[in-house]
N, C-alpha and C positions, 0 to 999 in steps of 0.2 A: 877342154880336152887335156887331161894330164894323166900321166902314168906314174905309178909309184912302185916301191919294191915288193909289196905284198900281193902282187898279181891282180891289181884292180886298175881299171881305167875309167875315166869319166869322159863321156861323149855327149855333147849337147845337154849338159847338166843332169845326166842320168849316169849312175854308177853301175858298173858291170864287174863281175869277177871273170878273170880270164881262165877258162877251163882248158882250152887247147890253143896252141899258137905255133903251128908247124914252121920251123926255120925262122922264127921271129918275124912272121909275115904281117903282123898288125901294124898299120900305119894310122895313127890317130887323126892326122890331118885329112887323109883320104876318107876315113870313116865318118868324120864330122860332116862331110859333104854328102855322103851316101845314106847314112842312117837318118831317116826323116821321122816325123811323128807317126808315120804308118807303123813303125816298129815299136812304138811305145807300149802297146798292149801285150806284146809277146814276152814270154819268160826268158827265152834264149834267142840269140841271133847267131846264125852260122854263116860264115863267109868262106868263099873259095877264090883263090887267086890263080888265074891261068891266063896266059897270053897277055900279061900286063893289065888285066881287067879284074875287078872284084865283082862277084855276084853274092847277094845276100838273101837269106831265107829266115823267116821267123818261125819259131817253134814254141809250143806250150808244154808246160810240165804235164805229165800224164794225169795228175789229179785235177787239173784245171778243166772246168766244165766246157770250155771252148775247144778243148783238144779233140781232134779227129785224127784218123790214121795218117793223113797227109801232112799234119803239122804237130804230131806227137813226138816228143824228144826221144822216146824209146825206139823210134824207127829212124833215128839219125843215120845209122850204118846203112840202111837201105837207100836212103837219100844219097849218101856219098857214092855208093856203088852204081846207082842208076842215073844220077844227074850231074855229078861232078866230073870234070875232066880227069883222066888218068894222070897221076903225078901232081895234081893241083895242090898248092899249099892251103891248108884249111885252118880256120880258127873258129872257136866257139866262145861266146860271151854269155854269161848268165846275169840277168838283172838282179841287182841287190835291192831288196825292198826295205 
């Protein structure tokens, strides 16, 4: 887990581009414990910090055959409005292939 200047982060040997990072909320140490191999298949990982806890959700690129409305990245705004706490700090990581 290391972070560099060009908005990339490596967590558990997987490189991600940092797309969004509200108030610099990404904590690589916390994420290395939370991002398990369950998320390896997803193209994006969205996280929201509220009440000193982080929740994670995987999303697929719209062109991915595994994409459904519930996990299609084009519906990220709907997810934020309906499932994230008001005022939560949100981050979005995109897997670098």
